[in-house]
N, C-alpha and C positions, 0 to 999 in steps of 0.2 A: 626780875622776870626771867632772865636766862637760867638762873638756878632752878626755877620752877620747871622750865621746859627741858633742860638738860640734866636735871637733878637725878634722874634714874640711871644715868650713864656716867656722869662726870662728878668728881669730888667738888666741893665748894669752889666756885669760881672767884678768884681774887681779882679785884679791880685792876691790878697791875698787869694781868694777863689780857686785858680788854682794851681794844682800840676802836673807838666809834667815831665815824664821820657822818653826822646827821644830814648835811647838805647833799651828799651824793649817795647816801644809803648804804654805806660800807661798814661792816662790823667784822673785826678781826680778833680771834681768840688764839692764844698761843700757849703751848706747854701745859696741857691739862692732863691730870691723872684720871684714869678710868677707875670706876668703883669696882672693888673686888667681888661684889655681888652681881656683876653684869650678866653672867650666865646662870644665875641661881634659879630663875624661873623657866629655863629652857631644858628640855629633856636630852641633855648631852652628858657624856661620861667624863667631863673635865670641868675644872674651875679656873678662874683667872688668878694667877699668882701676882702679875704686875701688868699694867697697861698704861699707855700714854698716847695722847693725840698731840702731834706737834703743831698743827695749824687747822683752824676752821675759818674760812672766809665766807661771809654772807654778803650778798649784793641784793639789797631790798629796793625795788623800784618805787621810791618815795612819791614821785610825781605821776607815775603811770601804774598804780597798783593793780588795775583790772586788765590791762592790756600787755603788760610785760611780765616775764617770769621772775620768780624769786630764785636766785642762784646760790647754791650751797656747795662749797668745795672743801673737802676734807683731805688732808695729806699728812704724811709722816706718822702713820698709825703703827704702834708697836704693842704687841700683846704676847705675854709669856703665860702659857696655860700649863696646867699640871693635871694629870689624870686623877679622878676621884678614886679613893680607896674602894675596893670592891664592896666592902661592907656599907659604904656611904651611898653607893649608886644602886638604885632599884629602878628598872625601866618603867614598871607600872606606876610607881609613886611619882617619878619624874614626869611621865606622860599626863597623869591626872593633875599634877601641879601646873603644868603648862596649859592644859585645857582650861583649868579654873582661872588662871591668870588671864588668858586670852579672852575668856567669856566676860570677866569683870571689866576688861578694857573696852570690849565691844558695848557693854551696857553703858 
């Protein structure tokens, strides 16, 4: 399920990176690699060369789902970006791609 939710951003999640405590609703993910396509649908003049998230903590209110908040903490994020080659980046194409992607997500 986590691969489905985080699949657009994180490389395959290894069960060794996952620590779940069902009784208190805690989920802890460590040392995850960001996908190199993370910025592909955004109209930005750079791409991701390497990215890593050190820790994601989820606190799920198992017993009070409707009255307590879901808490998501993300820490130790590292991203190395590189500029796209001028020939690779076209503002109009990037903007159309972004709008198309956004529209499909809204639908």
